[in-house]
Kinemage of the C-alpha trace (Angstrom):
@kinemage 1
@onewidth
@group {chain A} dominant
@subgroup {mainchain}
@vectorlist {calphas} color= white
{ca met a 1} P -18.420 3.649 -2.654
{ca glu a 2} L -20.390 4.172 -6.424
{ca gln a 3} L -19.637 6.930 -8.984
{ca val a 4} L -21.079 7.293 -11.876
{ca leu a 5} L -19.025 8.545 -14.388
{ca phe a 6} L -19.811 10.389 -17.427
{ca gly a 7} L -18.170 10.841 -21.373
{ca asp a 8} L -14.757 9.378 -21.510
{ca ala a 9} L -13.709 6.856 -18.889
{ca phe a 10} L -10.054 7.959 -20.051
{ca ser a 11} L -9.658 11.393 -19.213
{ca asn a 12} L -10.936 10.252 -15.163
{ca ile a 13} L -8.075 7.825 -15.630
{ca glu a 14} L -5.151 9.280 -17.505
{ca gln a 15} L -3.369 10.847 -14.607
{ca his a 16} L -3.126 7.508 -12.848
{ca leu a 17} L -1.212 5.926 -15.750
{ca phe a 18} L 2.702 5.320 -15.683
{ca pro a 19} L 4.113 8.262 -18.239
{ca arg a 20} L 5.437 5.131 -20.113
{ca asp a 21} L 1.964 3.420 -20.594
{ca leu a 22} L 1.114 6.470 -21.896
{ca tyr a 23} L 3.395 7.249 -24.283
{ca asn a 24} L 2.570 3.495 -25.822
{ca leu a 25} L -1.152 4.512 -26.133
{ca met a 26} L 0.123 7.544 -27.917
{ca asn a 27} L 1.956 5.551 -30.438
{ca leu a 28} L 0.017 2.791 -30.764
{ca cys a 29} L -3.362 4.189 -31.199
{ca lys a 30} L -4.964 6.849 -33.241
{ca asn a 31} L -7.749 8.193 -30.922
{ca phe a 32} L -5.533 7.899 -28.001
{ca ser a 33} L -2.517 9.663 -30.294
{ca lys a 34} L -5.118 12.854 -30.516
{ca met a 35} L -5.734 13.146 -26.394
{ca ile a 36} L -1.913 12.619 -25.024
{ca thr a 37} L 0.020 15.236 -25.824
{ca glu a 38} L 3.807 15.551 -25.246
{ca asn a 39} L 2.648 18.007 -22.533
{ca thr a 40} L 0.226 15.293 -20.862
{ca ile a 41} L 3.211 13.030 -20.690
{ca lys a 42} L 5.676 15.426 -18.715
{ca lys a 43} L 2.962 16.660 -16.437
{ca asn a 44} L 2.353 12.873 -15.956
{ca val a 45} L 6.437 12.519 -15.127
{ca val a 46} L 6.171 15.407 -13.041
{ca asn a 47} L 3.428 13.619 -10.727
{ca glu a 48} L 5.237 10.571 -10.951
{ca ile a 49} L 8.422 12.199 -9.410
{ca asn a 50} L 6.786 13.495 -6.707
{ca ile a 51} L 4.724 10.604 -6.231
{ca arg a 52} L 8.345 8.845 -5.402
{ca leu a 53} L 10.038 11.755 -3.681
{ca arg a 54} L 7.371 11.775 -1.007
{ca his a 55} L 7.308 8.389 -0.673
{ca asn a 56} L 11.245 8.076 -0.440
{ca leu a 57} L 11.464 11.369 1.746
{ca gly a 58} L 8.274 10.658 3.453
{ca asn a 59} L 8.139 13.343 6.508
{ca asn a 60} L 11.276 15.393 5.214
{ca tyr a 61} L 9.294 16.094 1.936
{ca asp a 62} L 7.940 19.320 2.177
{ca glu a 63} L 11.383 20.661 3.531
{ca phe a 64} L 13.451 19.138 1.136
{ca ile a 65} L 10.876 21.051 -1.552
{ca glu a 66} L 11.532 23.766 -0.182
{ca ile a 67} L 15.421 23.880 -0.134
{ca met a 68} L 15.265 23.033 -3.402
{ca lys a 69} L 13.090 26.251 -4.144
{ca lys a 70} L 15.402 28.232 -2.266
{ca ile a 71} L 18.401 27.039 -4.456
{ca asp a 72} L 16.899 26.931 -7.509
{ca gly a 73} L 17.012 23.287 -7.418
{ca val a 74} L 16.651 20.633 -10.203
{ca ile a 75} L 16.233 17.382 -10.219
{ca ile a 76} L 17.636 15.461 -13.145
């Protein structure tokens, strides 16, 4: 499958990077420090948590999320 990407390639891959990598890019490169915000990293962390929960809980993931919402649960 071939795709043609227009514009900045980073915007297409940033959601797939680990939060640690985004943080390092933000601190090491002036160009990326303007593109990557703390909010971007927070969203990436939440996404990574959901990916890991889905992997660990498997079919129970949706039920777990519903229970957490009902009890206003927080993962810390």
